[in-house]
NUZAKE-241282 format. One line per field, with one value per residue (C-alpha): residue number from 0; residue in one letter; chain; x, y, z. Coordinates in nm, 4 decimals, always signed. Each point is the difference from the previous one (the first is absolute). Layout:
residues N
num (NUM_...)
residu (A_...)
chaine (A_...)
u (X_...)
v (Y_...)
w (Z_...)
end
This chain:
residues 319
num (0_1_2_3_4_5_6_7_8_9_10_11_12_13_14_15_16_17_18_19_20_21_22_23_24_25_26_27_28_29_30_31_32_33_34_35_36_37_38_39_40_41_42_43_44_45_46_47_48_49_50_51_52_53_54_55_56_57_58_59_60_61_62_63_64_65_66_67_68_69_70_71_72_73_74_75_76_77_78_79_80_81_82_83_84_85_86_87_88_89_90_91_92_93_94_95_96_97_98_99_100_101_102_103_104_105_106_107_108_109_110_111_112_113_114_115_116_117_118_119_120_121_122_123_124_125_126_127_128_129_130_131_132_133_134_135_136_137_138_139_140_141_142_143_144_145_146_147_148_149_150_151_152_153_154_155_156_157_158_159_160_161_162_163_164_165_166_167_168_169_170_171_172_173_174_175_176_177_178_179_180_181_182_183_184_185_186_187_188_189_190_191_192_193_194_195_196_197_198_199_200_201_202_203_204_205_206_207_208_209_210_211_212_213_214_215_216_217_218_219_220_221_222_223_224_225_226_227_228_229_230_231_232_233_234_235_236_237_238_239_240_241_242_243_244_245_246_247_248_249_250_251_252_253_254_255_256_257_258_259_260_261_262_263_264_265_266_267_268_269_270_271_272_273_274_275_276_277_278_279_280_281_282_283_284_285_286_287_288_289_290_291_292_293_294_295_296_297_298_299_300_301_302_303_304_305_306_307_308_309_310_311_312_313_314_315_316_317_318)
residu (X_X_X_X_X_X_X_X_X_X_X_X_X_X_X_X_X_X_X_X_X_X_X_X_X_X_X_X_X_X_X_X_X_X_X_X_X_X_X_X_X_X_X_X_X_X_X_X_X_X_X_X_X_X_X_X_X_X_X_X_X_X_X_X_X_X_X_X_X_X_X_X_X_X_X_X_X_X_X_X_X_X_X_X_X_X_X_X_X_X_X_X_X_X_X_X_X_X_X_X_X_X_X_X_X_X_X_X_X_X_X_X_X_X_X_X_X_X_X_X_X_X_X_X_X_X_X_X_X_X_X_X_X_X_X_X_X_X_X_X_X_X_X_X_X_X_X_X_X_X_X_X_X_X_X_X_X_X_X_X_X_X_X_X_X_X_X_X_X_X_X_X_X_X_X_X_X_X_X_X_X_X_X_X_X_X_X_X_X_X_X_X_X_X_X_X_X_X_X_X_X_X_X_X_X_X_X_X_X_X_X_X_X_X_X_X_X_X_X_X_X_X_X_X_X_X_X_X_X_X_X_X_X_X_X_X_X_X_X_X_X_X_X_X_X_X_X_X_X_X_X_X_X_X_X_X_X_X_X_X_X_X_X_X_X_X_X_X_X_X_X_X_X_X_X_X_X_X_X_X_X_X_X_X_X_X_X_X_X_X_X_X_X_X_X_X_X_X_X_X_X_X_X_X_X_X_X_X_X_X_X_X_X_X_X_X_X_X_X)
chaine (A_A_A_A_A_A_A_A_A_A_A_A_A_A_A_A_A_A_A_A_A_A_A_A_A_A_A_A_A_A_A_A_A_A_A_A_A_A_A_A_A_A_A_A_A_A_A_A_A_A_A_A_A_A_A_A_A_A_A_A_A_A_A_A_A_A_A_A_A_A_A_A_A_A_A_A_A_A_A_A_A_A_A_A_A_A_A_A_A_A_A_A_A_A_A_A_A_A_A_A_A_A_A_A_A_A_A_A_A_A_A_A_A_A_A_A_A_A_A_A_A_A_A_A_A_A_A_A_A_A_A_A_A_A_A_A_A_A_A_A_A_A_A_A_A_A_A_A_A_A_A_A_A_A_A_A_A_A_A_A_A_A_A_A_A_A_A_A_A_A_A_A_A_A_A_A_A_A_A_A_A_A_A_A_A_A_A_A_A_A_A_A_A_A_A_A_A_A_A_A_A_A_A_A_A_A_A_A_A_A_A_A_A_A_A_A_A_A_A_A_A_A_A_A_A_A_A_A_A_A_A_A_A_A_A_A_A_A_A_A_A_A_A_A_A_A_A_A_A_A_A_A_A_A_A_A_A_A_A_A_A_A_A_A_A_A_A_A_A_A_A_A_A_A_A_A_A_A_A_A_A_A_A_A_A_A_A_A_A_A_A_A_A_A_A_A_A_A_A_A_A_A_A_A_A_A_A_A_A_A_A_A_A_A_A_A_A_A_A)
u (+11.8837_+0.1404_-0.3319_-0.1280_+0.2991_-0.0179_-0.3453_-0.0487_-0.0615_-0.2897_-0.2124_+0.0121_+0.0098_-0.3268_-0.0999_-0.0380_-0.2209_+0.1067_-0.2569_-0.1203_+0.1291_-0.1896_-0.0953_-0.1250_-0.2298_-0.0971_-0.1135_-0.2262_-0.2008_-0.1513_-0.1049_+0.3257_+0.1643_-0.2368_+0.0576_+0.3713_-0.0025_-0.2226_+0.2547_+0.2905_-0.1825_-0.0622_+0.3558_+0.1512_-0.2248_+0.0743_+0.3895_+0.0475_-0.3304_+0.1278_+0.2883_-0.2430_-0.2793_+0.2256_-0.2019_-0.3320_-0.1286_-0.0105_-0.0079_-0.3257_-0.2204_-0.3121_-0.1377_-0.0186_-0.1466_-0.2379_+0.0339_-0.1351_+0.2196_+0.0548_+0.2534_-0.0563_+0.2369_+0.3013_+0.1375_+0.0093_-0.3589_-0.0920_-0.1429_-0.1360_+0.1287_-0.0713_-0.1509_+0.3477_+0.0254_+0.2820_+0.0015_-0.1502_+0.2185_+0.3233_-0.1282_-0.0744_+0.3514_+0.1597_-0.2341_+0.1144_+0.3305_-0.0816_-0.2416_+0.2507_+0.2834_-0.1965_-0.1453_+0.3259_+0.2377_-0.2374_-0.0703_+0.3811_+0.0884_-0.2725_+0.1059_+0.3519_-0.0194_-0.3042_+0.1543_+0.3217_-0.1365_-0.2508_+0.2443_+0.2363_-0.2740_-0.1434_+0.3483_+0.1055_-0.3405_-0.0414_+0.0070_+0.1075_-0.2882_-0.2621_+0.1577_-0.0360_-0.3481_-0.1217_+0.1503_-0.1704_-0.3454_+0.0316_+0.0549_-0.2780_-0.2445_-0.0369_-0.1078_+0.2530_-0.2095_-0.0793_+0.3490_+0.0972_-0.2866_+0.1074_+0.3733_-0.0565_-0.2088_+0.2701_+0.2937_-0.0096_-0.1424_+0.2836_+0.0692_+0.3074_-0.2347_-0.2580_+0.2690_+0.1193_-0.3259_-0.1162_+0.3028_-0.0210_-0.3447_+0.0574_+0.2979_-0.2143_-0.1642_+0.3343_+0.1397_-0.2878_+0.0213_+0.3726_-0.0053_-0.2602_+0.2002_+0.3459_-0.1662_-0.1350_+0.3347_+0.2527_-0.0972_+0.0268_+0.2829_+0.2095_+0.0117_+0.0941_+0.2745_+0.1324_-0.0056_+0.1779_+0.2938_+0.0485_-0.1506_-0.0870_-0.3548_+0.0330_+0.1284_-0.2970_-0.2412_+0.1195_+0.0998_-0.2892_-0.3018_+0.0031_-0.0213_-0.3104_-0.1758_+0.0683_-0.2866_-0.2446_+0.1515_-0.0138_-0.3562_-0.0918_+0.1918_-0.1983_-0.3219_+0.1531_+0.0900_-0.3832_-0.0619_+0.2803_-0.1110_-0.3606_+0.0992_+0.1974_-0.2840_-0.2193_+0.2329_+0.0357_-0.3821_-0.0359_+0.2594_+0.2693_+0.1929_+0.1792_-0.0343_-0.0029_+0.1953_+0.0717_-0.2772_-0.1123_-0.2840_-0.1770_+0.0389_-0.1337_-0.3260_-0.0285_+0.0577_-0.2469_-0.2764_-0.1981_-0.0022_-0.1543_-0.3170_+0.1813_+0.3405_-0.0117_+0.3436_+0.1900_-0.0951_-0.0961_+0.3126_+0.2452_-0.2569_+0.0231_+0.3712_-0.0005_-0.2525_+0.1964_+0.3343_-0.1296_-0.2231_+0.3058_+0.2458_-0.2708_-0.0517_+0.3990_+0.0477_-0.2452_+0.2006_+0.3508_-0.1355_-0.0420_+0.2742_+0.2545_-0.1335_+0.1420_-0.2896_-0.2625_+0.1989_-0.1272_-0.3490_+0.1166_+0.1139_-0.3721_-0.2612_-0.1939_-0.3204_+0.1822_+0.1691_-0.3084_-0.0523_+0.0473_+0.0458_+0.3023_+0.3351_+0.3580_+0.1258_+0.2828_-0.2630_-0.1873_+0.1072)
v (+5.4995_+0.2798_+0.1406_-0.0094_+0.1819_+0.2491_+0.1053_+0.3434_-0.0110_+0.2387_-0.2909_-0.2051_+0.2644_+0.0982_+0.3648_+0.2129_+0.2857_+0.2947_+0.1578_+0.3222_+0.3306_+0.1552_+0.3084_-0.2257_-0.1578_+0.3271_+0.1136_-0.2905_+0.0923_+0.3515_+0.0543_-0.0678_+0.2087_+0.3113_-0.0554_+0.0006_+0.3250_+0.1734_-0.1229_+0.1135_+0.3484_+0.0494_-0.0748_+0.2172_+0.3019_-0.0581_-0.0075_+0.2636_+0.1970_+0.2574_+0.0950_+0.1392_+0.1738_+0.1971_+0.1822_-0.0191_-0.2381_+0.2632_+0.3105_+0.1799_+0.2133_+0.1096_+0.1520_-0.3620_-0.1807_-0.2931_+0.0222_-0.3259_-0.2014_+0.1807_+0.0532_+0.3738_+0.0264_-0.1698_-0.3409_+0.0377_+0.1066_-0.3279_-0.1612_+0.3326_+0.1800_-0.0363_+0.2551_+0.1840_+0.0068_-0.2768_-0.2291_-0.3242_-0.1515_+0.1085_-0.1135_-0.3540_-0.0320_+0.1337_-0.2426_-0.2937_+0.0402_+0.0529_-0.3127_-0.2381_+0.1427_-0.1590_-0.3114_-0.1214_+0.0320_-0.1539_-0.3162_-0.0363_+0.0114_-0.2375_-0.2495_+0.0074_-0.0585_-0.2228_-0.2206_-0.0350_-0.0939_-0.2374_-0.1999_-0.0066_-0.1316_-0.2433_-0.1438_-0.0691_-0.0698_-0.0737_+0.2633_+0.2709_-0.0864_+0.0103_+0.3409_+0.1508_-0.1258_+0.1074_+0.3474_+0.0303_-0.1247_+0.2845_+0.2831_-0.1535_-0.0014_+0.3919_+0.1480_+0.1976_+0.2930_+0.0148_-0.0244_+0.2906_+0.2173_-0.0744_+0.0564_+0.3113_+0.1549_-0.0576_+0.1222_+0.2866_-0.1019_-0.0226_-0.1838_-0.1844_-0.1028_-0.1439_-0.1943_-0.1546_-0.0982_-0.1523_-0.1870_-0.1226_-0.0966_-0.1910_-0.2118_-0.2684_-0.0600_-0.0645_-0.1949_-0.2423_-0.0473_-0.0555_-0.2310_-0.2185_-0.0110_-0.0878_-0.2600_-0.1598_+0.0025_-0.1001_-0.3566_+0.0203_-0.2496_+0.2848_+0.1729_-0.3155_-0.0698_+0.3698_-0.0707_-0.3351_+0.1746_+0.2416_+0.3196_+0.2559_+0.0592_+0.3688_-0.1215_-0.2520_+0.2590_+0.2550_-0.2360_-0.2574_+0.1012_+0.3942_-0.0591_-0.2288_+0.2067_+0.3190_+0.0129_-0.0474_+0.2575_+0.2346_-0.0710_+0.0773_+0.3179_+0.1307_-0.0679_+0.1621_+0.2896_+0.0623_-0.0570_+0.2498_+0.2820_-0.0340_+0.0135_+0.3041_+0.1617_-0.0959_+0.1718_+0.3117_+0.0067_-0.0296_+0.2868_-0.1994_-0.1012_+0.2537_+0.3479_+0.3420_+0.1414_-0.3429_-0.1664_-0.3456_-0.1575_-0.0917_+0.3598_+0.1471_-0.2198_+0.1373_+0.3646_-0.0059_-0.2133_+0.3280_+0.1208_-0.3191_+0.1793_+0.3074_-0.1170_-0.3655_-0.0276_+0.0820_-0.3138_-0.2455_+0.0308_-0.1064_-0.2816_-0.1139_+0.0214_-0.2223_-0.2567_-0.0290_-0.0586_-0.2582_-0.1864_-0.0073_-0.1308_-0.2842_-0.0812_-0.0138_-0.2149_-0.2562_-0.0185_-0.0119_-0.2969_-0.2060_+0.1363_-0.1098_-0.3230_-0.2694_-0.2113_+0.2510_+0.2243_-0.2085_+0.1458_+0.3471_-0.1313_-0.1320_+0.2121_+0.2118_-0.1945_-0.3289_+0.1464_-0.0578_-0.3592_-0.2476_-0.2748_+0.1718_-0.2121_+0.1144_-0.0223_-0.2620_-0.2519_+0.0059_-0.3091)
w (+7.0562_-0.1991_-0.1062_+0.3500_+0.1220_-0.2517_+0.0734_+0.1674_+0.3758_-0.0187_-0.1705_+0.3071_+0.2638_+0.1529_-0.0681_+0.3102_+0.0099_+0.2241_+0.2067_-0.1319_+0.1054_+0.2794_-0.2207_-0.2587_+0.2524_+0.1342_-0.3460_-0.0377_+0.3033_-0.0580_+0.3576_+0.1347_-0.2757_+0.0856_+0.3721_-0.0549_-0.2176_+0.2695_+0.2756_-0.2016_-0.0754_+0.3741_+0.1058_-0.2732_+0.1049_+0.3572_-0.0746_-0.2505_+0.0017_+0.2792_-0.2262_-0.2508_+0.2020_+0.2238_+0.2856_-0.1968_+0.2715_+0.2651_-0.1988_+0.0757_-0.2148_+0.1958_-0.3248_-0.1588_+0.2929_-0.0580_-0.3757_-0.1829_-0.2174_-0.3246_-0.2752_+0.0249_+0.2780_-0.1507_+0.0542_+0.3902_+0.0021_-0.1881_+0.3156_+0.1613_+0.3319_+0.3613_+0.2362_+0.0219_-0.3762_-0.0038_-0.2879_+0.0419_-0.2537_+0.1614_+0.3319_-0.1206_-0.1454_+0.3316_+0.1911_-0.1972_+0.1068_+0.3576_+0.0007_-0.1676_+0.2208_+0.2879_-0.1595_-0.1753_+0.2991_+0.2286_-0.2189_-0.0708_+0.3703_+0.1015_-0.2940_+0.0684_+0.3720_+0.0161_-0.2829_+0.1618_+0.3499_-0.1758_-0.1954_+0.3015_+0.2247_-0.2551_-0.0826_+0.3443_+0.1821_+0.3601_+0.2599_-0.2507_-0.2256_+0.2955_+0.1527_-0.3537_-0.0511_+0.3351_-0.0568_-0.3226_+0.1497_+0.2546_-0.2595_-0.2172_+0.2806_-0.0141_-0.3370_-0.1863_-0.0413_+0.3917_+0.0859_-0.2328_+0.1298_+0.3746_-0.0775_-0.2173_+0.2709_+0.2665_-0.2313_-0.2505_-0.3431_-0.2599_-0.3133_+0.1854_+0.2810_-0.2300_-0.2056_+0.3356_+0.1251_-0.2937_-0.0681_+0.3435_-0.0537_-0.3045_+0.0912_+0.1233_-0.3480_-0.1647_+0.2908_-0.0090_-0.3856_-0.0076_+0.3048_-0.1673_-0.3230_+0.1782_+0.2291_-0.2923_-0.2069_+0.2901_-0.0597_-0.3710_-0.1395_-0.1452_+0.3367_+0.1737_-0.2777_+0.0818_+0.3685_-0.0246_-0.1871_+0.2939_-0.1610_+0.2859_+0.0735_-0.1062_-0.3478_-0.0569_+0.0910_-0.2278_-0.2854_+0.0115_+0.2104_-0.0983_-0.3819_+0.0373_+0.2679_-0.1602_-0.2814_+0.2908_+0.2048_-0.2938_-0.0632_+0.3740_+0.0064_-0.3201_+0.1870_+0.3116_-0.1658_-0.0769_+0.3653_+0.1262_-0.2541_+0.1212_+0.3517_-0.0399_-0.1883_+0.2798_+0.2638_-0.2197_-0.0268_+0.3848_+0.0422_+0.1485_-0.3041_-0.2268_+0.1337_-0.2125_-0.1768_-0.1217_-0.1916_-0.0831_-0.1784_+0.3264_+0.1345_-0.3336_+0.0357_+0.3763_-0.1052_-0.3063_+0.1753_+0.1156_-0.3515_-0.1612_-0.1135_-0.1449_-0.0805_-0.0334_-0.1949_+0.3210_+0.1704_-0.2904_-0.2081_+0.3017_+0.0663_-0.3513_+0.0131_+0.3041_-0.1695_-0.3172_+0.1885_+0.2162_-0.2574_-0.2337_+0.2636_+0.0874_-0.3814_-0.0445_+0.3110_-0.1354_-0.3152_+0.1716_+0.2065_-0.3278_-0.1819_+0.2937_+0.0419_-0.2419_+0.0670_-0.1165_-0.2321_-0.2988_+0.0667_-0.1325_-0.3323_-0.0823_-0.1940_+0.2261_-0.0460_+0.1431_+0.3020_+0.2521_-0.1656_+0.2985_-0.2685_-0.1479_+0.0532_-0.0429_-0.3621_+0.1121_+0.1079_-0.3375_-0.1977)
end
């Protein structure tokens, strides 16, 4: 008995492996890591780039009109100049801030409002759920781009109007997603237990439902960011989005389309920036979906060759 009592408890306590840190999981996926680096660079350029370029995005030099990308013109001539002699590199940096200043607030507003209404409607059910879903159906019956075109033709095109229109048009996406998650979770045992102990409904939604629904909502928001950014670029390309002297990537493509045969860099480089940002956000959204799902996170710990293997099973199920 003395020998058993004197044995260390670590010998009989099962070892618990802590889940890998998110940055370690990200480092194992080269595609997601590259996408995260690209998005980080885009956001850093959008936030801090204007502090370094000054007025070079609007500074005109007709003597340097339509110069091709070259190192002979210095750093700001690296990507060439447009028809007014303005640096394309400086304009890309300025346009990144404008594009993200529209896409990010629109996504955040629609995420917060739609998620709150969806979880509230899904948890309570009944008339509130039916009313919320019918309103969402009405908004979704009109294409977002069509709503934006009609409204911006009636009102003055501006960054604020674009943010408001896109935010309202995308609210039903989060409302329906949050409602589905909340309606499924409201019958779970831990929610019934909290309700039995008299916990207010708002506390149940915030403490028990939101943490579980949040990964799905963030994945949807990452994908929706691509849609909103493409919509803003499309509106600017049509001439009813961002207006000069402001500049966005879509507006740069519109202004450079007539010079495609003589100065391709004016329209192609902003298009490349749009494609890189949207593809990176899509790749990172797929990684976030796996990393935030406890039932699927183990797949990210497998070697790259086995991640697509359907026969792969979680490590804890292997005897």
